[in-house]
C-alpha positions in Angstrom: 5.8 -66.2 -15.3 6.9 -65.9 -18.9 3.2 -66.3 -20.1 2.2 -63.7 -17.5 4.6 -61.3 -19.1 3.1 -62.1 -22.5 -0.4 -61.5 -21.2 0.5 -58.3 -19.5 2.1 -57.0 -22.7 -1.1 -57.8 -24.6 -3.0 -55.7 -22.0 -0.4 -52.9 -22.5 0.6 -53.1 -18.9 4.3 -52.8 -19.9 5.8 -52.0 -16.5 4.3 -55.1 -15.0 5.4 -57.1 -18.1 9.0 -56.0 -17.7 8.8 -57.1 -14.1 7.3 -60.5 -15.1 10.0 -61.1 -17.7 12.7 -60.1 -15.2 11.4 -62.7 -12.7 11.5 -65.2 -15.5 15.1 -64.4 -16.3 16.1 -64.7 -12.7 15.1 -68.3 -12.9 16.2 -68.8 -16.6 18.9 -66.3 -17.5 19.3 -67.7 -21.0 15.7 -67.7 -21.9 16.1 -65.8 -25.2 12.4 -65.2 -25.9 12.0 -63.6 -22.5 14.9 -61.3 -23.2 13.5 -60.3 -26.5 10.0 -59.8 -25.1 11.3 -57.7 -22.3 13.1 -55.5 -24.8 9.8 -55.0 -26.7 8.1 -54.0 -23.4 10.9 -51.6 -22.6 10.6 -50.0 -26.1 6.9 -49.6 -25.5 7.8 -47.6 -22.4 10.1 -45.4 -24.4 13.2 -47.0 -22.8 14.8 -47.8 -26.1 18.4 -47.9 -25.0 17.5 -50.5 -22.4 15.6 -52.4 -25.0 18.6 -52.4 -27.4 20.7 -53.8 -24.6 18.3 -56.7 -24.2 18.3 -57.3 -28.0 22.1 -57.3 -28.1 22.1 -59.8 -25.2 19.7 -62.0 -27.0 21.6 -61.9 -30.3 24.8 -62.7 -28.5 23.2 -65.9 -27.4 21.2 -66.5 -30.6 22.5 -64.6 -33.6 19.8 -66.0 -35.9 16.9 -64.6 -33.9 15.0 -62.6 -36.5 12.6 -60.9 -34.1 15.6 -59.6 -32.0 17.1 -58.1 -35.2 13.8 -56.6 -36.2 12.9 -55.2 -32.9 16.4 -53.8 -32.5 15.9 -51.9 -35.8 12.6 -50.5 -34.5 14.2 -49.3 -31.3 17.1 -47.7 -33.1 14.8 -45.8 -35.5 12.9 -44.5 -32.4 16.2 -43.1 -31.2 16.8 -41.4 -34.5 19.5 -43.9 -35.4 18.0 -44.9 -38.7 21.3 -45.9 -40.4 21.8 -48.5 -37.7 18.2 -49.5 -38.0 18.7 -50.2 -41.7 21.6 -52.6 -40.8 19.5 -54.4 -38.2 16.6 -54.8 -40.6 19.0 -56.1 -43.3 20.1 -58.8 -40.9 16.5 -59.8 -40.2 15.7 -59.9 -43.9 18.7 -62.1 -44.6 17.2 -64.6 -42.2 13.6 -64.3 -43.5 13.8 -62.8 -47.0 10.1 -63.3 -47.8 8.8 -61.6 -44.7 6.9 -58.5 -45.9 7.0 -56.7 -42.5 10.8 -56.8 -42.5 11.0 -55.2 -45.9 8.4 -52.6 -45.0 10.2 -51.4 -41.9 13.5 -51.4 -43.8 11.9 -49.1 -46.4 10.6 -46.8 -43.6 14.1 -46.4 -42.1 15.6 -45.8 -45.6 13.0 -43.0 -46.1 14.3 -41.4 -42.9 17.8 -41.4 -44.5 16.4 -40.0 -47.8 17.6 -43.2 -49.5 14.5 -43.2 -51.6 15.6 -45.5 -54.4 16.5 -48.2 -51.9 13.2 -47.6 -50.0 11.3 -48.0 -53.2 13.0 -51.3 -53.9 12.0 -52.5 -50.4 8.4 -51.6 -50.9 8.4 -53.0 -54.4 9.6 -56.4 -53.1 6.4 -56.5 -51.0 4.1 -55.4 -53.8 5.7 -58.0 -56.1 4.6 -60.6 -53.5 1.0 -59.6 -54.1 0.5 -57.5 -50.9 -2.0 -54.7 -51.3 -2.0 -52.4 -48.3 -2.8 -48.7 -48.0 0.0 -47.9 -45.6 2.5 -49.7 -47.9 1.3 -47.8 -50.9 1.3 -44.5 -49.0 5.0 -44.9 -48.2 5.8 -46.2 -51.7 4.2 -43.0 -53.0 6.4 -40.9 -50.7 9.5 -42.7 -52.0 8.5 -41.9 -55.6 7.8 -38.3 -54.7 11.2 -38.0 -53.1 12.7 -39.4 -56.3 11.1 -36.6 -58.3 8.6 -39.1 -59.9 5.5 -37.1 -58.8 3.3 -38.5 -61.6 4.0 -42.1 -60.5 3.7 -41.1 -56.9 0.2 -39.7 -57.5 -0.9 -43.0 -59.2 0.3 -45.0 -56.2 -1.4 -42.7 -53.7 -4.7 -42.8 -55.5 -4.5 -46.6 -55.3 -3.8 -46.3 -51.6 -6.9 -44.1 -51.2 -9.0 -46.6 -53.1 -8.1 -49.1 -50.4 -8.5 -46.7 -47.4 -9.4 -43.1 -47.8 -9.2 -42.4 -44.1 -5.4 -42.4 -43.6 -4.2 -38.8 -43.1 -0.7 -39.6 -44.2 -1.9 -40.7 -47.6 -3.5 -37.4 -48.2 -0.4 -35.6 -47.0 1.8 -37.5 -49.5 -0.8 -36.9 -52.2 -0.6 -33.2 -51.4 3.1 -33.2 -51.7 3.0 -35.0 -55.1 0.4 -32.5 -56.4 2.5 -29.6 -55.2 5.5 -31.0 -57.1 3.3 -31.2 -60.2 2.3 -27.6 -59.8 -1.3 -28.5 -59.2 -1.6 -26.2 -56.2 -5.4 -26.0 -55.9 -5.6 -29.8 -55.7 -2.7 -29.9 -53.3 -4.5 -27.5 -51.1 -7.6 -29.6 -51.2 -5.5 -32.6 -50.1 -4.2 -30.8 -47.0 -7.7 -29.6 -46.2 -8.7 -33.3 -46.3 -5.9 -34.1 -43.9 -7.2 -31.5 -41.5 -10.7 -33.0 -41.8 -9.2 -36.3 -40.6 -6.8 -34.8 -38.1 -7.8 -31.3 -37.3 -5.1 -30.9 -34.6 -2.3 -31.8 -37.0 0.2 -28.9 -36.8 2.2 -30.5 -39.6 -0.8 -30.4 -41.9 -1.4 -26.7 -41.1 2.3 -26.0 -42.0 2.0 -27.9 -45.3 -1.2 -26.0 -46.1 0.6 -22.7 -45.3 3.4 -23.6 -47.7 1.0 -24.3 -50.5 -0.8 -21.0 -49.8 2.5 -19.1 -49.9 3.3 -20.7 -53.2 -0.1 -19.5 -54.4 0.8 -16.0 -53.2 -2.0 -16.1 -50.7 0.2 -14.9 -47.9 -2.5 -13.6 -45.5 -4.1 -17.1 -45.5 -0.7 -18.7 -45.2 0.0 -16.7 -42.0 -3.3 -17.8 -40.6 -2.4 -21.4 -41.3 0.9 -21.0 -39.6 -0.9 -19.5 -36.6 -3.3 -22.4 -36.4 -0.3 -24.8 -36.5 1.2 -23.0 -33.5 -2.1 -22.9 -31.7 -2.2 -26.7 -32.1 1.4 -27.2 -31.1 3.0 -23.9 -29.7 6.6 -25.1 -30.1 6.2 -26.6 -33.6 9.6 -25.8 -35.1 8.4 -26.1 -38.8 5.6 -23.7 -38.1 7.9 -21.2 -36.3 10.6 -21.3 -39.0 8.1 -21.2 -41.9 6.2 -18.3 -40.4 9.4 -16.4 -39.8 10.4 -16.9 -43.4 7.1 -15.6 -44.6 7.2 -12.6 -42.3 10.6 -11.7 -43.7 10.0 -12.3 -47.4 6.4 -11.2 -47.7 6.1 -8.6 -44.9 9.6 -7.3 -44.3 8.9 -7.9 -40.7 12.4 -8.0 -39.3 11.5 -8.3 -35.6 8.9 -11.0 -36.3 11.3 -13.0 -38.4 14.2 -12.8 -36.0 11.9 -13.8 -33.0 10.4 -16.7 -34.9 13.7 -18.1 -36.0 15.2 -17.7 -32.5 12.3 -19.6 -31.0 12.5 -22.3 -33.6 16.2 -22.8 -32.7 15.3 -22.9 -29.0 12.9 -25.7 -29.8 15.3 -27.5 -32.2 18.9 -26.2 -32.0 19.8 -28.1 -35.2 16.7 -27.2 -37.1 17.7 -27.3 -40.8 19.2 -24.1 -42.1 17.5 -22.0 -39.4 20.8 -20.6 -37.9 22.0 -19.5 -41.3 18.7 -17.9 -42.1 18.7 -16.1 -38.8 22.2 -14.8 -39.4 21.2 -13.7 -42.9 18.1 -11.8 -41.7 20.1 -10.1 -38.9 22.8 -9.1 -41.4 20.1 -7.4 -43.6 19.2 -5.3 -40.5 22.9 -4.7 -39.4 22.0 -6.5 -36.2 25.4 -7.8 -35.4 24.7 -9.0 -31.8 26.5 -12.3 -31.4 27.7 -12.2 -35.0 31.1 -13.8 -34.6 29.8 -16.7 -32.5 26.9 -17.3 -35.0 29.2 -17.1 -38.0 31.7 -19.5 -36.4 28.9 -21.9 -35.6 27.6 -21.8 -39.1 31.0 -22.5 -40.6 31.7 -25.3 -38.1 28.3 -26.8 -39.0 29.0 -26.7 -42.7 32.4 -28.4 -42.1 30.6 -31.1 -40.1 28.2 -31.7 -43.0 25.1 -30.2 -41.2 22.2 -28.6 -42.9 22.9 -25.3 -41.3 23.0 -22.6 -43.9 21.6 -22.0 -47.4 24.5 -21.4 -49.9 23.3 -18.0 -51.0 23.7 -16.5 -47.5 26.8 -18.5 -46.7 28.8 -16.5 -49.3 28.5 -13.4 -47.2 30.3 -15.0 -44.2 32.6 -17.8 -45.7 36.2 -17.1 -46.5 37.1 -20.6 -47.8 36.3 -22.0 -51.2 36.3 -25.5 -49.6 33.6 -24.4 -47.2 31.5 -22.9 -50.0 31.8 -26.2 -51.9 30.7 -28.2 -48.8 27.7 -25.9 -48.2 26.6 -26.2 -51.9 26.9 -29.9 -51.9 24.9 -30.2 -48.7 22.1 -28.1 -50.2 22.2 -29.8 -53.6 21.9 -33.3 -52.0 19.1 -32.2 -49.7 17.1 -30.0 -52.0 18.0 -30.9 -55.6 19.4 -34.5 -55.9 20.3 -35.8 -59.3 17.3 -37.5 -60.9 17.1 -40.3 -63.5 16.8 -38.9 -67.0 16.9 -40.3 -70.6 20.3 -39.9 -72.2 20.9 -37.4 -75.0 22.1 -38.8 -78.2 25.1 -37.0 -79.9 24.4 -38.8 -83.2 20.9 -37.2 -83.4 22.4 -33.7 -82.9 25.5 -33.7 -85.2 23.7 -32.2 -88.1 21.4 -29.8 -86.2 23.2 -26.7 -87.5 23.1 -23.8 -85.1 23.9 -24.4 -81.4 20.7 -23.7 -79.4 21.5 -21.8 -76.2 18.9 -21.7 -73.4 19.3 -19.0 -70.8 17.2 -20.0 -67.8 16.4 -17.1 -65.4 13.7 -16.0 -63.0 14.7 -12.4 -63.5 14.1 -11.4 -67.1 13.4 -7.8 -66.1 15.1 -4.7 -64.8 17.4 -6.7 -62.4 21.1 -6.9 -61.8 21.8 -10.1 -63.9 19.9 -8.8 -66.9 21.5 -5.4 -66.6 24.8 -7.1 -67.2 23.6 -9.6 -69.8 21.3 -7.7 -72.1 24.1 -6.7 -74.5 25.5 -10.3 -74.6 22.2 -11.6 -75.8 22.0 -9.0 -78.5 25.5 -9.5 -79.8 25.3 -13.3 -80.1 26.2 -14.4 -83.6 22.8 -15.6 -85.1 24.6 -17.4 -87.9 26.0 -19.8 -85.3 23.6 -19.6 -82.3 19.9 -19.6 -81.6 18.8 -18.1 -78.3 15.9 -19.3 -76.2 14.9 -17.4 -73.1 13.6 -19.8 -70.5 11.6 -17.6 -68.2 10.8 -18.6 -64.6 9.6 -15.2 -63.6 7.3 -12.5 -64.8 7.6 -9.3 -66.8 7.7 -6.0 -65.1 6.7 -3.8 -68.0 10.1 -2.1 -67.9 12.1 -0.9 -71.0 14.6 -3.6 -70.0 11.9 -6.3 -70.3 11.0 -5.0 -73.8 14.6 -5.0 -74.8 15.1 -8.6 -73.6 12.1 -9.8 -75.4 13.5 -8.5 -78.7 16.9 -10.1 -78.0 15.8 -13.7 -78.0 14.8 -15.9 -80.9 12.3 -17.8 -78.8 10.7 -17.4 -75.4 9.6 -20.3 -73.2 7.7 -19.6 -70.0 8.1 -22.2 -67.3 7.0 -20.2 -64.2 3.7 -22.1 -63.9 5.2 -25.5 -64.7 6.5 -28.2 -62.4 10.2 -29.1 -62.6 9.3 -32.3 -64.5 7.1 -30.4 -67.0 9.6 -27.6 -67.4 12.4 -30.1 -68.1 10.3 -31.9 -70.6 9.5 -28.7 -72.5 13.2 -27.7 -72.5 14.1 -31.2 -73.8 11.4 -30.9 -76.5 12.8 -27.5 -77.5 16.2 -29.3 -78.3 18.2 -27.0 -76.2 21.9 -27.9 -76.6 23.4 -25.8 -73.8 21.3 -24.8 -70.9 22.8 -21.8 -68.9 21.8 -21.4 -65.3 21.7 -17.7 -64.5 20.3 -18.2 -61.0 22.1 -21.0 -59.3 20.8 -20.7 -55.7 19.9 -17.0 -56.1 16.5 -15.5 -56.7 13.8 -17.6 -58.5 16.0 -20.6 -58.9 15.0 -23.8 -60.7 17.8 -26.2 -59.8 15.2 -29.0 -59.9 14.9 -28.5 -63.6 18.7 -28.9 -64.1 18.6 -32.0 -61.8 16.5 -33.7 -64.6 19.2 -33.1 -67.2 17.0 -31.5 -69.9 20.0 -30.5 -72.0 23.2 -32.3 -73.0 25.4 -29.5 -71.6 24.6 -27.5 -68.5 26.5 -24.4 -67.4 26.6 -22.3 -64.2 27.1 -18.6 -65.0 26.9 -15.2 -63.4 24.0 -15.6 -60.9 25.8 -17.6 -58.3 29.5 -17.0 -57.8 30.5 -20.4 -56.4 30.1 -24.1 -57.2 26.6 -25.4 -57.2 27.9 -28.6 -55.8 25.7 -30.7 -58.1 26.9 -33.5 -60.4 24.6 -32.5 -63.2 26.2 -29.1 -63.7 29.0 -29.5 -66.3 30.8 -26.2 -66.4 31.2 -22.9 -64.6 32.3 -19.7 -66.5 34.9 -17.8 -64.6 38.3 -16.2 -65.0 41.8 -16.7 -63.6 41.3 -14.0 -60.9 38.1 -15.3 -59.3 39.1 -19.0 -59.6 42.8 -19.5 -59.6 44.1 -22.8 -60.9 44.9 -24.0 -57.4 41.2 -23.7 -56.4 39.7 -25.6 -59.2 39.3 -28.7 -57.0 36.7 -26.8 -55.0 34.3 -26.7 -58.0 32.2 -29.6 -58.9 31.8 -28.1 -62.4 34.7 -28.0 -64.8 36.2 -24.5 -64.7 36.3 -22.5 -67.9 38.5 -19.4 -67.8 37.3 -16.5 -69.9 39.8 -13.8 -70.9 39.7 -10.6 -68.9 36.8 -10.6 -66.4 34.2 -13.3 -66.4 31.5 -10.8 -65.6 29.6 -9.6 -68.6 29.0 -5.8 -69.0 26.6 -4.0 -71.3 28.1 -1.1 -73.2 24.7 0.4 -73.9 23.9 1.3 -70.4 22.3 4.7 -70.1 23.2 7.3 -67.5 20.5 9.8 -66.8 21.3 13.3 -67.9 19.6 15.1 -65.1 21.1 13.7 -61.9 20.6 14.7 -58.3 22.5 17.5 -56.6 24.3 16.7 -53.4 21.7 18.5 -51.4 18.9 16.5 -53.0 20.7 13.3 -52.2 21.2 14.4 -48.5 24.9 14.8 -48.9 27.1 17.7 -47.7 28.0 20.2 -50.3 31.6 19.9 -49.3 33.5 17.0 -47.9 34.7 13.6 -49.2 31.9 11.1 -50.0 32.7 7.4 -49.6 30.0 5.1 -50.7 28.9 1.5 -50.9 25.7 0.4 -52.7 25.8 -3.3 -52.0 22.8 -5.1 -50.4 23.1 -4.8 -46.7 23.4 -8.6 -46.0 27.0 -8.4 -47.4 28.1 -6.0 -44.7 30.0 -7.5 -41.7 30.9 -5.7 -38.5 34.6 -6.1 -39.3 34.2 -4.3 -42.6 32.0 -1.6 -41.0 34.7 -1.1 -38.3 37.2 -0.7 -41.1 35.1 2.0 -42.7 34.8 3.9 -39.4 38.5 3.9 -39.1 38.7 5.4 -42.6 36.1 8.1 -41.8 38.1 9.0 -38.6 41.1 9.7 -40.7 39.3 11.8 -43.3 37.8 15.0 -41.7 34.4 15.9 -42.9 33.9 12.7 -44.9 30.6 10.8 -45.0 29.6 7.3 -45.9 26.7 6.9 -48.3 24.9 3.5 -48.1 22.0 2.0 -50.0 18.5 2.1 -48.4 17.3 -1.2 -47.1 14.7 -2.5 -44.7 14.7 -1.2 -41.2 16.3 -1.4 -38.7 19.4 -1.2 -41.0 19.7 2.6 -41.0 19.2 2.9 -37.3 21.6 0.1 -36.5 24.5 1.4 -38.7 24.2 4.8 -37.2 24.3 3.4 -33.7 27.3 1.3 -34.7 29.0 4.4 -36.1 28.3 6.3 -32.9 29.8 3.4 -30.9 32.9 3.7 -33.0 33.2 7.5 -32.3 31.6 8.7 -35.6 28.6 10.9 -35.6 25.5 9.2 -36.8 24.7 11.9 -39.4 27.9 11.0 -41.2 26.0 7.9 -42.4 23.8 9.0 -45.3 21.1 6.7 -46.7 20.5 6.6 -50.5 16.9 5.9 -51.6 16.0 3.5 -54.4 16.1 4.9 -58.0 15.9 3.6 -61.5 19.2 2.2 -62.8 19.9 5.2 -65.1 19.2 7.6 -62.2 21.4 5.5 -59.9 24.3 5.6 -62.3 23.9 9.4 -62.5 23.9 9.9 -58.8 27.1 7.8 -58.4 28.9 10.9 -59.9 28.2 12.6 -56.6 30.4 10.2 -54.7 34.2 10.3 -54.6 35.2 6.7 -53.9 33.4 3.4 -53.6 34.5 1.2 -50.7 34.2 -2.4 -51.5 33.7 -5.2 -48.9 34.7 -8.8 -48.2 34.1 -11.6 -48.1 31.3 -10.8 -50.6 32.4 -8.0 -53.0 30.3 -5.7 -55.1 29.5 -7.4 -58.4 26.9 -5.6 -60.5 27.3 -2.6 -58.2 31.0 -2.6 -58.9 30.3 -2.5 -62.6 27.8 0.4 -61.9 30.5 2.4 -60.2 33.2 1.8 -62.8 30.8 2.5 -65.8 29.8 5.8 -64.1 33.4 6.8 -63.6 33.5 6.3 -59.8 36.7 4.7 -58.6 36.4 1.6 -56.4 39.0 0.2 -53.9 38.8 -3.4 -52.9 40.6 -5.9 -50.8 41.3 -9.1 -52.7 39.3 -11.9 -51.0 39.9 -15.5 -50.6 36.8 -16.9 -52.5 35.1 -16.3 -55.9 32.6 -13.8 -54.5 35.4 -12.0 -52.7 37.5 -11.5 -55.8 35.0 -10.2 -58.3 35.9 -6.5 -57.9 39.6 -7.5 -58.3 38.6 -9.2 -61.6 36.8 -6.1 -62.8 39.6 -3.7 -61.8 42.2 -6.0 -63.5 40.3 -6.0 -66.7 39.8 -2.3 -66.5 43.6 -1.8 -66.2 43.3 -0.5 -62.6 45.2 -3.1 -60.5 46.5 -0.3 -58.3 43.0 -0.1 -56.7 43.3 -3.7 -55.4 44.7 -4.1 -51.9 46.0 -7.4 -50.7 45.1 -7.0 -47.0 42.7 -5.0 -44.9 45.4 -2.6 -43.6 46.5 -1.7 -47.1 42.9 -1.3 -48.1 42.3 1.3 -45.4 45.6 3.0 -46.3 44.7 3.2 -50.0 41.3 4.7 -49.3 42.6 7.3 -46.9 45.4 8.2 -49.3 43.1 8.7 -52.3 40.8 10.8 -50.1 43.6 13.0 -49.1 45.3 13.4 -52.4 43.2 15.2 -55.0 45.8 14.8 -57.7 46.1 11.0 -57.2 42.4 10.6 -57.2 42.1 12.7 -60.4 44.7 10.5 -62.1 42.7 7.4 -61.2 39.5 9.0 -62.5 41.1 9.9 -65.7 42.4 6.4 -66.2 39.0 5.0 -65.4 37.4 7.3 -68.0 39.6 5.7 -70.6 38.7 2.3 -69.2 35.2 2.6 -70.7 36.8 1.5 -74.0 38.8 -1.3 -72.3 38.1 -5.0 -72.5 35.9 -4.8 -69.4 33.2 -2.8 -71.3 33.7 -4.4 -74.7 30.5 -6.4 -74.9 31.1 -7.8 -78.3 34.5 -9.1 -77.3 33.0 -10.7 -74.2 30.3 -12.3 -76.2 32.8 -13.8 -78.7 34.7 -15.3 -75.7 31.5 -16.8 -74.3 30.6 -18.1 -77.7 34.0 -19.7 -78.1 33.4 -21.4 -74.7 30.0 -22.7 -75.8 31.3 -24.0 -79.1 34.1 -25.9 -77.4 31.8 -27.4 -74.8 29.4 -28.5 -77.6 32.1 -30.1 -79.8 33.4 -32.0 -76.8 29.9 -33.4 -76.1 29.3 -34.3 -79.8 32.6 -36.2 -79.7 31.5 -38.1 -76.6 34.0 -36.6 -74.3 33.5 -35.9 -70.6 33.4 -32.2 -69.6 36.9 -30.9 -69.1 38.0 -27.4 -68.0 39.9 -25.1 -70.4 40.8 -21.4 -71.0 39.4 -19.3 -73.8 42.1 -17.3 -75.7 41.7 -13.6 -75.8 40.6 -12.8 -79.4 
């Protein structure tokens, strides 16, 4: 009967084989081979839990049964329990260390866990034994690609194709390696080859769409996503990828929301989809189910899940520990630390000036550069050399022209792979590389993961820890990062004097501003405003604003224009709160100089939490518009408090929401008190907050201390810069 079971298994008649092995075991209950073989037949039927029970039974009788350990590992991986599969394969390998099949499947399970270095070692053990196999080389190439070694991966994958050019997975991995090398045309050709071999592969259509999107061929990308969904209608990658493209390239709010919701129905734990969905809905002020979604996202972050990108998480998180957890999850998943050659202090001791590289994807008329332009210009060229490392493109604006004049050198990396960009930065002998993006905008964290500079600094673009071991310092101040919260930063915290946020004292305010009528505002009545991006607005803050409007007769709330359905939704929310929809006025997009001028039409800027106004707060204060804030519980929620403290206006900082509302209503109802604040703010234009040269000297002092510590061979350590 045992031999009958073997024969039936060979014929793939697994139900009958299970029955035959069962009959065998009725007669011989301790026949280990029959138990193991029945487990294999059960796995073939998809009954992996039953199979594992058989393997466990066999191993209890015969702990040294290699096949039982091996098959158990296969069954565990089929159940998505790859960590346990690795343990089973390790036990099998301990029994038969020269068996290539055991090492191979160990490597596959390790790839599932993104333990690429260990997977590579498993595959290399087989290659070292002289095995030449296309499937083996295909997965070795994937391990190399996951380790950021795209060049080496491509060589291995070409070897695999020389052995067998008909394996679709090899072309997939080749496409991924070429993508990472920035060779997008060749990557696209690879995925086209995949589709020649497997025309119904939804995953290949998705990968092709991603390449087309990177090439800015968005219409074709959408077509590829549609073909993926035609092949597999519930394909979560296609649904989520298509939704992302609809939002970022088409501003299609309804399509993006529908796509993400469908992806989550297909895969409730689809990586980062719930956070993305909440982010898109916040842009449109669609707050249906907001509290439940926010709580799920926070709980997911605390559980270590890939549930939210760090950039969006700042708009809902109220704990620096949660922000750190989110950034760490993202960094490990997207930008793990990669091997790099060490930098030699001895070779840099006599180099002279400190070479500062500012890496940004937004060297144009954009918020970060609006703040930083004056800092670049005021750097001491006797002590520092400045290199712009540009991951974006010029916009032809006066700001771009100003920035190009402010740097000693300009290095374009937008078309380079992370590996190529890191090599160029290293070749440029950058001493301190400043990350002005973090996880915002056109980020290049993959460059920093390759450690192209001896010292790497997180500044301004991302107000939280990046959660990455290769970022050495974060520039902050004692308001945004109190001493007690330093443990929630993977970087060493450097406190600058005053406010950490740079400000440019050359900012121009247009002379000819709008009238109230031109701006759509009432000629009379108090004007509250907020010009933050709409994703920062929560229903709780909006409800607070409505309570303020109720207490100030004739007042209006002036908000920045954003993608529909934001305006419709906030007006509906106002009406639901008992406030007429026409008391919500929408401001259209203007140049920065014109925007600063129109701020003079408002009476009071209402800040929000948990994500404050940052550049928009500086806009308001520079234009003479008072701002009231409620001190938050995280870095992004304390930036306005930092600015007001440096401006000498701590009386505009409330410590709780009730006091925040009371302060706003009081100022709206007391013209004399508001004038006193405005007069004080006018004098603040000569305060430390807007002293660009002073801020630059403080930043330079921080850079100099970081550099001296590195030259001395010291590990990064936080410090405070004294106020000069």
